[in-house]
C-alpha positions as CSV (number, residue, x, y, z in Angstrom):
1,M,-119.6,147.4,102.7
2,A,-123.0,147.0,101.7
3,E,-126.0,148.8,103.7
4,Y,-128.9,147.4,104.3
5,P,-131.9,148.7,105.8
6,V,-132.3,148.0,109.5
7,P,-134.6,145.4,110.5
8,V,-137.8,145.4,112.8
9,F,-136.7,142.8,115.5
10,H,-134.2,145.3,118.1
11,F,-136.3,147.7,119.6
12,S,-136.6,149.1,123.3
13,V,-140.0,150.8,125.3
14,E,-139.8,153.0,127.8
15,W,-142.5,153.8,129.5
16,G,-143.7,155.7,132.5
17,G,-139.7,156.2,133.4
18,A,-138.7,152.7,133.2
19,Q,-137.7,149.9,129.5
20,G,-139.9,146.9,129.1
21,A,-139.6,144.3,127.3
22,F,-142.2,143.8,124.5
23,S,-142.5,141.6,121.9
24,E,-144.4,143.7,119.4
25,V,-145.1,147.3,118.8
26,S,-147.9,148.6,116.2
27,G,-149.4,151.5,115.7
28,L,-147.2,153.7,115.3
29,S,-149.0,155.9,112.9
30,K,-149.9,159.4,112.4
31,E,-152.4,160.7,109.4
32,T,-153.8,163.8,108.2
33,Q,-157.8,164.1,107.1
34,V,-158.6,165.7,104.3
35,I,-161.3,168.9,103.5
36,E,-162.7,169.3,100.3
37,Y,-164.2,172.0,99.4
38,R,-165.7,173.4,96.7
39,D,-167.7,177.1,95.8
40,G,-170.4,177.5,94.1
41,L,-168.5,179.9,91.7
42,S,-166.2,177.4,90.9
43,K,-165.8,176.6,86.9
44,Q,-164.9,172.9,87.8
45,Y,-167.1,169.9,89.1
46,S,-165.4,168.5,91.5
47,T,-163.5,169.9,94.8
48,I,-160.2,170.9,95.7
49,K,-159.0,169.3,98.5
50,M,-156.4,170.3,101.1
51,P,-155.4,169.2,105.0
52,G,-157.2,169.2,108.0
53,M,-156.6,168.5,111.0
54,Q,-153.8,165.7,111.7
55,K,-155.1,162.0,113.8
56,D,-152.5,160.1,115.7
57,N,-153.4,156.4,115.7
58,N,-153.7,154.1,118.9
59,I,-150.5,152.5,119.4
60,T,-150.2,148.3,120.9
61,L,-147.8,147.0,123.1
62,K,-147.7,143.3,123.6
63,R,-145.3,141.2,125.8
64,G,-145.3,137.9,127.3
65,V,-146.8,136.9,130.5
66,F,-144.7,136.1,133.7
67,K,-146.0,135.2,137.0
68,G,-146.3,138.3,139.1
69,D,-146.3,141.3,137.0
70,N,-149.4,143.3,136.8
71,D,-147.7,146.5,135.2
72,F,-150.7,147.0,132.3
73,Y,-153.8,146.1,135.2
74,N,-152.5,147.9,137.9
75,W,-152.0,151.2,135.3
76,W,-155.0,150.1,133.6
77,N,-156.7,150.7,137.6
78,T,-155.8,154.1,137.9
79,V,-158.6,155.3,135.5
80,S,-161.2,157.1,138.0
81,L,-163.8,159.3,136.9
82,N,-162.2,161.0,134.6
83,T,-158.5,160.9,135.7
84,I,-155.8,158.6,134.6
85,E,-152.2,158.2,135.0
86,R,-150.8,159.5,131.8
87,R,-147.7,158.4,131.1
88,D,-145.0,159.4,128.0
89,I,-143.8,156.6,126.1
90,T,-140.3,156.0,124.4
91,V,-139.9,153.5,121.1
92,S,-137.0,153.5,119.9
93,L,-135.5,151.3,116.7
94,L,-131.8,149.9,117.8
95,D,-129.0,149.0,115.2
96,E,-126.3,146.7,116.2
97,N,-124.4,149.1,118.3
98,H,-128.1,149.1,120.5
99,E,-127.6,152.7,119.3
100,P,-131.5,154.4,117.8
101,V,-131.8,154.8,114.6
102,M,-135.1,155.7,115.0
103,T,-137.4,156.9,117.8
104,W,-141.1,157.3,118.5
105,K,-142.3,159.5,121.5
106,V,-145.7,159.6,122.1
107,K,-146.9,162.1,124.5
108,R,-149.4,161.5,127.2
109,A,-150.4,158.4,126.9
110,W,-153.4,156.3,128.6
111,P,-155.0,152.4,128.5
112,V,-158.1,152.0,126.7
113,K,-158.1,148.3,126.3
114,V,-156.2,145.7,128.3
115,E,-156.3,142.4,126.5
116,S,-155.4,138.6,128.2
117,P,-154.0,136.4,126.1
118,G,-156.2,133.6,124.6
119,L,-156.5,130.2,126.5
120,K,-156.3,127.0,124.1
121,A,-155.8,123.8,126.1
122,D,-153.5,122.3,123.1
123,G,-151.8,125.5,122.7
124,N,-148.4,125.5,121.7
125,E,-147.4,128.9,122.1
126,V,-146.3,131.8,124.6
127,A,-148.9,133.7,126.7
128,V,-149.3,137.0,125.3
129,E,-150.6,140.1,125.9
130,S,-151.5,143.5,125.0
131,I,-152.1,147.3,125.4
132,E,-154.1,149.6,123.9
133,L,-153.3,152.9,124.6
134,T,-154.1,156.8,122.5
135,H,-151.9,159.8,123.1
136,E,-152.5,163.1,122.3
137,G,-149.2,163.2,119.9
138,M,-146.2,161.7,118.7
139,T,-143.2,162.8,116.8
140,I,-141.0,160.4,115.1
141,E,-136.6,161.4,114.4
142,N,-134.7,159.9,113.0
143,G,-131.2,159.9,112.9
């Protein structure tokens, strides 16, 4: 039997204790900032580079618009004078048996942007809304 990489189209998203149906998830990335340093006695005319703070990028979730489904906007509306409802989010890439192959666990996420679909009189596509989330850390599990 041949081994193939897992396709990206079969995934699940759990947020706020419920499973959501999303058409796209992006921004699942981490990076380490670089610190450059050179002391005055160095014989080299260049800096050394060392790891600094880690940074987690914002995550964007997209989904089709359904009548009466206001989950994005209800969550957005919890923002009030430095308080907001924070949610843990789990994104899982699934295999053909619906089992997780890779899992991203996001801690204490909250919305920073909600975007309604663009409307176009001659359009012929599904109305898609998106929510951009910031968070306080992400772990990645493979296997």
